[in-house]
C-alpha positions as a printed NumPy array, in Angstrom:
array([[ 73.587, -92.627,  14.534],
       [ 70.367, -90.201,  14.566],
       [ 70.987, -88.365,  18.198],
       [ 74.59 , -88.197,  17.256],
       [ 73.15 , -85.786,  14.28 ],
       [ 71.159, -83.396,  16.511],
       [ 73.137, -83.584,  19.282],
       [ 76.003, -82.028,  16.52 ],
       [ 73.26 , -79.422,  14.159],
       [ 71.47 , -77.817,  16.841],
       [ 70.3  , -75.186,  14.578],
       [ 67.839, -78.05 ,  12.64 ],
       [ 66.506, -77.985,  16.342],
       [ 62.633, -76.051,  16.779],
       [ 62.278, -72.757,  18.475],
       [ 62.896, -73.453,  22.143],
       [ 59.835, -72.113,  25.428],
       [ 62.168, -67.787,  25.522],
       [ 62.059, -66.953,  21.849],
       [ 58.377, -68.171,  21.907],
       [ 57.558, -65.421,  24.683],
       [ 59.281, -63.039,  23.096],
       [ 57.427, -62.955,  19.994],
       [ 53.745, -62.898,  21.958],
       [ 55.319, -60.34 ,  24.361],
       [ 55.95 , -58.234,  20.303],
       [ 52.86 , -58.904,  19.224],
       [ 50.821, -58.42 ,  21.996],
       [ 52.443, -55.183,  22.406],
       [ 51.723, -54.155,  18.755],
       [ 47.925, -55.124,  19.348],
       [ 47.746, -52.885,  22.46 ],
       [ 49.296, -49.909,  19.928],
       [ 47.237, -50.636,  17.473],
       [ 44.056, -50.795,  20.   ],
       [ 45.344, -47.047,  21.169],
       [ 46.167, -45.655,  18.231],
       [ 42.102, -46.559,  17.65 ],
       [ 40.74 , -45.394,  21.611],
       [ 42.723, -42.179,  20.787],
       [ 41.264, -41.219,  17.227],
       [ 37.973, -42.056,  18.104],
       [ 37.8  , -39.873,  21.02 ],
       [ 39.648, -37.106,  19.776],
       [ 37.037, -37.161,  16.375],
       [ 34.128, -37.11 ,  19.228],
       [ 35.828, -34.393,  20.85 ],
       [ 35.683, -32.659,  17.65 ],
       [ 32.319, -33.283,  16.299],
       [ 31.835, -31.992,  19.782],
       [ 33.433, -29.155,  19.442],
       [ 31.428, -28.852,  15.702],
       [ 28.051, -29.54 ,  17.782],
       [ 28.969, -27.146,  19.961],
       [ 30.198, -24.451,  17.375],
       [ 26.411, -25.313,  15.276],
       [ 24.257, -24.351,  17.515],
       [ 25.26 , -20.612,  18.651],
       [ 23.812, -18.522,  15.786],
       [ 25.504, -16.269,  13.658],
       [ 22.988, -13.176,  13.172],
       [ 23.415,  -9.762,  11.94 ],
       [ 22.831,  -6.555,  13.782],
       [ 22.312,  -2.793,  12.582],
       [ 22.167,  -0.132,  15.355],
       [ 19.184,   2.386,  15.026],
       [ 19.313,   5.774,  13.213],
       [ 19.061,   9.411,  15.049],
       [ 17.276,  11.496,  12.991],
       [ 18.299,  14.869,  14.527],
       [ 16.613,  17.087,  12.671],
       [ 12.856,  15.728,  13.548],
       [ 10.865,  13.84 ,  10.817],
       [  8.843,  14.078,   7.776],
       [  5.231,  12.247,   8.797],
       [  4.113,  10.744,   5.323],
       [  0.488,   9.798,   5.635],
       [ -2.17 ,   8.88 ,   2.696],
       [ -4.013,  12.229,   1.219],
       [ -7.146,  12.149,  -1.099],
       [ -7.528,  14.968,  -2.858],
       [-10.371,  16.545,  -3.49 ],
       [-12.204,  18.942,  -6.216],
       [-12.823,  22.358,  -4.51 ],
       [-15.838,  22.585,  -4.71 ],
       [-17.814,  19.344,  -6.776],
       [-21.516,  18.829,  -7.581],
       [-23.147,  16.087,  -9.839],
       [-25.917,  16.995, -12.305],
       [-29.091,  16.155, -11.938],
       [-32.749,  15.881, -14.155],
       [-35.27 ,  16.909, -12.226],
       [-37.76 ,  16.73 , -14.753],
       [-38.631,  13.726, -16.606],
       [-37.867,  13.705, -19.98 ],
       [-35.328,  12.575, -23.243],
       [-32.005,  14.289, -23.843],
       [-32.106,  16.116, -26.896],
       [-29.09 ,  17.172, -27.169],
       [-25.495,  17.381, -24.733],
       [-23.738,  20.584, -24.722],
       [-20.404,  19.377, -23.031],
       [-18.133,  16.814, -22.933],
       [-15.857,  15.434, -20.323],
       [-13.092,  17.67 , -19.87 ],
       [-14.832,  20.68 , -21.24 ],
       [-14.118,  23.579, -19.124],
       [-17.414,  25.38 , -18.528],
       [-19.137,  28.944, -17.182],
       [-21.185,  29.106, -14.391],
       [-24.717,  29.131, -15.879],
       [-22.999,  27.413, -19.085],
       [-25.8  ,  25.26 , -20.63 ],
       [-24.482,  21.25 , -20.116],
       [-27.609,  19.498, -21.713],
       [-31.161,  20.194, -23.274],
       [-34.265,  18.151, -22.116],
       [-37.227,  16.787, -24.08 ],
       [-40.129,  16.846, -21.978],
       [-43.625,  16.475, -24.192],
       [-45.717,  15.649, -20.592],
       [-44.645,  18.628, -18.728],
       [-45.407,  21.387, -21.883],
       [-49.064,  19.375, -21.886],
       [-49.274,  20.059, -18.079],
       [-48.18 ,  23.54 , -18.646],
       [-50.498,  24.794, -20.411],
       [-53.668,  22.961, -18.612],
       [-52.438,  24.376, -15.514],
       [-52.208,  27.796, -17.08 ],
       [-55.865,  26.792, -18.539],
       [-56.932,  26.228, -14.788],
       [-55.826,  29.8  , -14.245],
       [-57.053,  31.612, -17.508],
       [-60.702,  29.994, -15.77 ],
       [-59.877,  30.624, -12.667],
       [-59.187,  34.674, -13.071],
       [-62.253,  34.574, -15.245],
       [-63.809,  33.353, -12.397],
       [-62.465,  35.682,  -9.646],
       [-62.825,  38.75 , -11.659],
       [-66.512,  37.853, -12.346],
       [-66.844,  37.973,  -8.329],
       [-65.225,  40.832,  -8.125],
       [-67.726,  43.064, -10.504],
       [-70.831,  41.293,  -8.288],
       [-69.507,  42.174,  -5.072],
       [-68.926,  45.764,  -5.619],
       [-72.266,  46.083,  -7.028],
       [-74.432,  44.041,  -3.88 ],
       [-71.671,  46.898,  -1.792],
       [-72.968,  49.757,  -3.812],
       [-76.742,  48.126,  -4.041],
       [-76.175,  48.099,  -0.27 ],
       [-75.492,  51.425,   0.521],
       [-78.403,  51.556,  -1.194],
       [-81.118,  49.673,   1.419],
       [-81.599,  47.651,  -1.703],
       [-79.954,  44.76 ,  -0.571],
       [-79.03 ,  43.442,   2.792],
       [-75.721,  42.781,   4.231],
       [-76.268,  39.294,   4.735],
       [-76.336,  38.437,   0.751],
       [-73.539,  41.254,   0.764],
       [-70.728,  39.698,   2.923],
       [-71.319,  36.366,   0.81 ],
       [-70.366,  37.701,  -2.612],
       [-67.718,  39.171,  -0.814],
       [-66.792,  35.686,   0.984],
       [-66.668,  34.04 ,  -2.546],
       [-64.347,  37.482,  -4.639],
       [-61.722,  35.705,  -1.206],
       [-63.11 ,  32.269,  -2.486],
       [-62.277,  33.015,  -6.061],
       [-59.088,  35.187,  -5.586],
       [-57.932,  32.264,  -3.029],
       [-58.263,  29.597,  -6.232],
       [-57.026,  32.02 ,  -8.867],
       [-53.888,  32.387,  -6.694],
       [-53.306,  28.429,  -6.34 ],
       [-53.703,  27.948,  -9.605],
       [-51.232,  30.8  , -10.938],
       [-48.706,  28.759,  -8.649],
       [-49.216,  25.844, -10.716],
       [-48.185,  27.502, -13.06 ],
       [-45.197,  28.667, -12.158],
       [-44.329,  24.99 , -10.325],
       [-44.282,  23.324, -13.735],
       [-42.575,  26.147, -15.577],
       [-40.886,  25.836, -12.857],
       [-39.651,  22.008, -13.599],
       [-39.814,  23.439, -17.327],
       [-36.138,  25.283, -16.735],
       [-35.167,  22.219, -15.832],
       [-34.909,  21.281, -18.658],
       [-32.065,  23.166, -19.448],
       [-29.39 ,  21.433, -17.397],
       [-26.587,  24.029, -16.292],
       [-23.662,  24.463, -15.033],
       [-23.62 ,  26.075, -11.096],
       [-20.467,  27.416, -11.093],
       [-16.85 ,  27.191, -12.967],
       [-14.769,  24.073, -13.53 ],
       [-14.619,  21.204, -15.138],
       [-16.837,  18.554, -16.4  ],
       [-15.352,  15.764, -15.284],
       [-18.147,  12.935, -15.854],
       [-21.086,  12.441, -18.488],
       [-23.497,   9.55 , -18.323],
       [-25.939,  12.087, -20.382],
       [-26.706,  10.175, -24.001],
       [-28.648,  11.855, -26.321],
       [-32.103,  10.289, -26.863],
       [-32.119,   8.354, -23.4  ],
       [-35.049,   8.757, -21.028],
       [-33.961,  10.905, -17.58 ],
       [-36.423,  10.184, -14.54 ],
       [-36.097,  12.836, -11.332],
       [-36.547,  11.388,  -8.548],
       [-33.843,   7.779,  -8.952],
       [-31.855,   7.571,  -6.644],
       [-29.743,   5.055,  -8.891],
       [-29.244,   6.886, -11.29 ],
       [-26.283,   8.404, -12.655],
       [-25.756,  12.126, -12.375],
       [-25.98 ,  13.202, -16.057],
       [-23.1  ,  14.815, -15.377],
       [-19.624,  16.288, -12.997],
       [-18.875,  19.528, -12.522],
       [-15.805,  20.378, -10.619],
       [-13.704,  23.216,  -9.446],
       [-10.486,  22.593,  -9.754],
       [ -8.547,  25.404,  -9.119],
       [ -7.737,  24.918,  -5.766],
       [ -7.724,  21.13 ,  -4.284],
       [ -8.7  ,  19.737,  -1.055],
       [ -6.798,  17.332,   0.484],
       [ -8.126,  15.095,   3.171],
       [ -5.549,  12.951,   5.455],
       [ -6.443,  11.092,   8.801],
       [ -3.561,  11.871,  11.079],
       [ -2.357,   9.478,  14.204],
       [ -3.517,  10.325,  17.08 ],
       [  0.136,  10.299,  18.54 ],
       [  1.125,  13.302,  16.018],
       [ -2.579,  15.035,  16.313],
       [ -1.053,  17.658,  18.581],
       [  2.053,  18.334,  15.528],
       [ -0.173,  19.075,  13.036],
       [ -2.538,  22.545,  13.336],
       [ -4.268,  24.522,  10.832],
       [ -1.5  ,  26.92 ,   9.384],
       [  1.514,  24.84 ,   9.401],
       [  2.628,  23.897,   5.809],
       [  2.465,  20.152,   4.216],
       [  3.891,  19.224,   0.485],
       [  2.416,  16.614,  -1.704],
       [  4.107,  13.889,  -3.594],
       [  2.028,  12.25 ,  -6.421],
       [  2.982,   8.853,  -7.762],
       [  2.093,  10.184, -11.515],
       [  4.983,  13.378, -11.102],
       [  8.008,  11.231, -10.053],
       [ 10.318,  14.498,  -8.924],
       [  7.139,  16.558,  -8.266],
       [  6.169,  18.427,  -5.449],
       [  3.231,  20.797,  -4.498],
       [  2.599,  22.733,  -1.686],
       [ -0.299,  22.415,   0.638],
       [ -1.228,  24.408,   3.57 ],
       [ -3.079,  23.23 ,   6.568],
       [ -6.498,  24.673,   6.755],
       [ -8.68 ,  22.915,   9.536],
       [ -8.788,  19.863,  11.771],
       [-11.958,  17.731,  12.41 ],
       [-10.903,  17.714,  16.51 ],
       [-12.077,  14.636,  16.904],
       [-10.346,  10.963,  16.91 ],
       [-12.408,   8.195,  14.744],
       [-13.1  ,   5.349,  17.003],
       [-12.754,   3.071,  14.468],
       [ -8.918,   4.795,  12.333],
       [ -7.532,   5.951,  15.619],
       [ -6.409,   8.776,  13.292],
       [ -7.735,  12.658,  13.248],
       [ -9.477,  13.723,   9.546],
       [ -7.953,  17.617,   8.408],
       [ -7.73 ,  19.283,   6.081],
       [ -5.431,  21.46 ,   3.599],
       [ -5.539,  22.846,   0.271],
       [ -2.778,  23.657,  -2.259],
       [ -3.197,  26.269,  -5.184],
       [ -3.107,  24.246,  -8.341],
       [ -3.209,  26.873, -11.377],
       [ -1.975,  24.387, -14.303],
       [ -4.555,  21.399, -13.219],
       [ -1.718,  19.035, -12.581],
       [ -4.33 ,  17.685,  -9.534],
       [ -7.002,  16.385,  -9.685],
       [-10.441,  14.888,  -7.901],
       [-10.122,  11.584,  -6.569],
       [ -5.554,  11.792,  -6.552],
       [ -3.905,   9.46 ,  -4.118],
       [ -1.666,  11.336,  -2.441],
       [  1.635,  11.421,  -0.16 ],
       [  1.12 ,  14.207,   2.204],
       [  4.399,  15.03 ,   4.102],
       [  4.047,  17.254,   7.894],
       [  7.212,  18.458,   9.271],
       [  6.71 ,  17.512,  13.051],
       [  9.5  ,  17.68 ,  15.724],
       [ 11.775,  15.013,  17.503],
       [  9.775,  14.603,  20.192],
       [  7.441,  12.6  ,  18.452],
       [  9.842,   9.93 ,  20.216],
       [ 13.595,   9.787,  20.668],
       [ 14.447,   9.72 ,  16.656],
       [ 15.978,   6.344,  15.992],
       [ 14.485,   4.402,  13.205],
       [ 15.353,   0.478,  12.423],
       [ 14.458,  -2.103,  10.116],
       [ 10.81 ,  -3.49 ,  11.03 ],
       [ 12.061,  -6.822,  10.586],
       [ 14.345,  -5.997,  13.525],
       [ 10.537,  -5.89 ,  15.915],
       [  9.497,  -9.143,  17.389],
       [  5.777,  -9.096,  18.483],
       [  4.815, -10.823,  21.715],
       [  1.683, -11.298,  23.775],
       [  3.632,  -8.438,  25.89 ],
       [  4.882,  -6.55 ,  22.96 ],
       [  6.762,  -5.138,  20.672],
       [ 10.432,  -5.9  ,  21.396],
       [ 14.211,  -5.95 ,  20.244],
       [ 17.046,  -8.579,  21.051],
       [ 20.16 ,  -6.332,  22.142],
       [ 24.246,  -8.289,  21.689],
       [ 25.986,  -6.954,  24.514],
       [ 29.499,  -7.485,  25.049],
       [ 29.537, -11.028,  25.76 ],
       [ 27.638, -11.458,  22.618],
       [ 24.653, -11.977,  25.132],
       [ 21.331, -11.818,  23.871],
       [ 19.479,  -9.202,  26.107],
       [ 15.553,  -8.445,  25.503],
       [ 14.091,  -5.287,  25.682],
       [ 10.697,  -4.155,  25.031],
       [ 10.295,  -1.106,  22.738],
       [  7.407,   1.372,  22.464],
       [  7.109,   2.207,  19.167],
       [  5.614,   5.937,  17.513],
       [  5.365,   4.91 ,  13.7  ],
       [  4.997,   2.297,  11.737],
       [  6.231,   3.027,   7.906],
       [  6.636,  -0.906,   7.059],
       [ 10.344,  -0.833,   6.108],
       [ 11.145,   0.902,   9.099],
       [ 10.174,   1.753,  12.274],
       [ 11.09 ,   4.724,  14.229],
       [ 11.047,   4.187,  17.871],
       [  9.23 ,   6.973,  21.14 ],
       [ 11.302,   4.662,  23.761],
       [ 13.559,   1.556,  25.157],
       [ 16.704,   2.476,  23.015],
       [ 19.977,   3.778,  23.445],
       [ 22.18 ,   5.59 ,  19.584],
       [ 24.784,   2.11 ,  20.638],
       [ 22.389,  -0.63 ,  21.127],
       [ 23.225,  -3.801,  18.357],
       [ 20.096,  -4.618,  17.286],
       [ 19.794,  -8.607,  15.629],
       [ 18.354,  -7.723,  11.805],
       [ 15.405, -10.395,  11.38 ],
       [ 15.883, -12.81 ,  15.006],
       [ 13.904, -16.044,  15.696],
       [ 11.248, -16.047,  17.254],
       [ 12.625, -18.305,  19.959],
       [ 15.489, -16.179,  20.448],
       [ 15.485, -15.217,  24.386],
       [ 17.816, -13.049,  26.95 ],
       [ 20.506, -14.734,  28.126],
       [ 20.908, -16.244,  24.969],
       [ 24.748, -16.353,  22.982],
       [ 25.197, -16.157,  19.396],
       [ 27.461, -14.703,  17.171],
       [ 27.936, -12.24 ,  15.527],
       [ 28.036, -11.539,  11.316],
       [ 31.272,  -9.732,  10.237],
       [ 29.521,  -6.887,   8.471],
       [ 30.543,  -7.012,   4.356],
       [ 33.325,  -4.794,   2.926],
       [ 31.961,  -2.046,   0.377],
       [ 31.114,  -3.705,  -2.684],
       [ 30.429,  -7.026,  -1.111],
       [ 31.929,  -9.72 ,  -2.608],
       [ 30.89 ,  -9.866,  -5.496],
       [ 31.11 ,  -5.957,  -6.541],
       [ 33.369,  -4.859,  -9.747],
       [ 34.848,  -2.011, -10.872],
       [ 34.959,  -0.136, -14.638],
       [ 38.445,  -0.618, -16.137]])
């Protein structure tokens, strides 16, 4: 009965082996497809990562081109402004300041008194020296009278020649003593004259340390000058010119001065002399310029920027930012980007280093693309990407409406 039912209802029987095999094959195909898709996705991600890493390993650099200076360059150097004449006034005698007659900033004439000193010790020395001189003078006169008398007696053979010669010798000695006493009086009077300090020339009092009642001692090397008088109608400017430019600056050429306290104003100066020697420590030649100072704008001791016009022969007229220069044991060099974006290192000779910019004497051509702020590890043959130039005004530029 049961066998009959199973024969009559084949739908109720389990799947045969063929169906199971088809299902297994389908599942394997699906599994292989999933694995293939995963492997392909991983390979694609790996390749993309490699490309990204390779792209990131190529540095992006900014490039600059040398700036040409067609007319030659301004050689700008620091200079020190000094008075045409300057005198420090010291005391030539010991004493106390009784009063001072000129102050800082006062204009004085030659011979004008600046201060008066009290020197009581010196006054007493002068009185004693005058007394000594009077004593010596009296002795000289007595010796002169005696010598004349003995000379007259010698003519009458009343005395011997030896005695007359002794009296004449005594007169000569007394005369010498009198002269020495007179010289001492004059010396002390000259010192007494130094109790009045006077201006040596027309000028301006630029310093004063004299104070009423203060003791001043002559010959004290550590003492400050009581006054300093400066002649500022014309000024001297001292500049150290690098040896490489010393042949381009010569007496008679003009220069321009600028000072920080007078922005926008310049002063004309003329180079008057040169030391003609290179200082071993600085490698520069000291030159002197002079400038008129009718309004007193130029002050002694001031710092000035001195601009000389020099020809383009002091290099090839090219300027680069100082950040583009690499310094190594082989000297300064720059990284030049070629048409294939590969680096070529070029050695350059610097004519003048101005800090923010440098002037190149040789080693570059006007069309070279120079890497600005190159990394220290950059070498010839390296590949780089050139940074696109920012549009005028930059991304964040705003315009007034």
